matplotlib code that plots the C-alpha trace (Angstrom):
import matplotlib.pyplot as plt

x = [-60.3, -56.9, -53.8, -52.3, -49.0, -46.2, -47.0, -50.7, -50.0, -47.7, -50.3, -53.0, -50.9, -50.0, -53.7, -54.9, -52.3, -53.0, -56.8, -56.5, -54.8, -57.1, -60.3, -62.5, -64.2, -66.3, -65.8, -68.5, -68.3, -69.0, -65.4, -64.1, -60.7, -58.5, -58.3, -60.6, -61.1, -58.8, -61.8, -63.2, -59.7, -59.1, -62.5, -62.0, -58.4, -59.6, -62.4, -59.7, -57.6, -60.5, -61.1, -57.5, -57.7, -60.7, -59.6, -63.2, -63.8, -63.2, -64.6, -62.5, -62.6, -62.2, -59.1, -57.2, -58.0, -55.7, -58.7, -59.1, -57.9, -58.2, -61.8, -63.1, -63.1, -61.7, -63.4, -66.9, -66.9, -68.4, -67.2, -66.0, -67.4, -64.7, -64.4, -67.2, -66.2, -67.9, -67.3, -66.4, -65.8, -63.5, -61.3, -57.5, -55.1, -53.3, -49.5, -47.8, -44.4, -41.9]
y = [-9.6, -10.3, -10.3, -6.9, -5.8, -4.5, -0.9, -1.4, -2.7, 0.3, 2.8, 1.1, 1.5, 5.2, 5.9, 4.3, 6.1, 9.5, 9.1, 8.0, 11.3, 13.5, 14.1, 13.5, 10.2, 8.9, 5.5, 3.2, 4.9, 8.3, 9.6, 11.8, 11.2, 12.9, 11.1, 8.6, 5.3, 2.4, 0.4, 3.3, 4.1, 0.5, 0.2, 3.5, 2.6, -0.8, 1.0, 3.4, 0.4, -1.1, 2.4, 2.6, -0.7, 0.5, 3.0, 4.1, 5.0, 8.8, 9.2, 10.7, 11.4, 14.8, 13.6, 13.3, 16.9, 19.9, 22.1, 20.5, 22.9, 21.4, 20.5, 22.8, 22.7, 25.9, 25.4, 24.3, 26.0, 23.2, 20.5, 17.7, 14.2, 12.3, 9.0, 8.8, 8.3, 10.9, 13.1, 16.7, 19.3, 21.3, 18.3, 19.0, 16.2, 16.9, 17.1, 15.2, 16.4, 13.8]
z = [17.6, 16.2, 18.3, 19.0, 17.5, 19.7, 18.5, 19.3, 22.8, 23.5, 22.1, 24.3, 27.4, 26.6, 26.0, 29.2, 31.2, 29.6, 29.9, 33.5, 34.3, 32.2, 34.1, 37.2, 38.0, 40.9, 42.4, 43.7, 47.1, 45.7, 46.1, 43.4, 41.8, 39.2, 35.9, 34.2, 36.0, 34.9, 33.7, 31.6, 30.2, 29.2, 27.5, 25.6, 24.6, 23.2, 21.2, 19.8, 18.8, 16.8, 15.3, 14.3, 12.5, 10.4, 7.7, 7.1, 10.7, 11.1, 14.6, 17.3, 21.0, 22.5, 24.4, 21.0, 20.0, 20.1, 20.9, 24.3, 26.9, 30.4, 30.6, 27.9, 24.1, 22.7, 19.3, 20.5, 23.9, 25.8, 28.3, 26.1, 25.9, 27.7, 25.9, 23.3, 19.7, 17.5, 14.4, 14.9, 12.2, 14.5, 15.3, 15.2, 16.0, 19.2, 18.8, 21.6, 22.6, 23.7]

ax = plt.figure().add_subplot(projection="3d")
ax.plot(x, y, z, "-o")
ax.set_aspect("equal")
plt.show()
């Protein structure tokens, strides 16, 4: 994989932080925690970086969608797939307010 640009590195860090805070995860001792584990967040953020570099890849993760309301999808009415890249006809890019 080619070196990351400064923008890609910042986007990666923002995604990891946001995903880490977004859901529940269970550690190896069976304890539940808020957010997605650091390891899973980093893995997903790196896959998103590769996806971003490929203009033909139109897959998304539920985490990026404006239909995600807490742990439910308003459009599909199911608990979202946390960090799996997939295609969804109901996808609406989430607007992030700064």
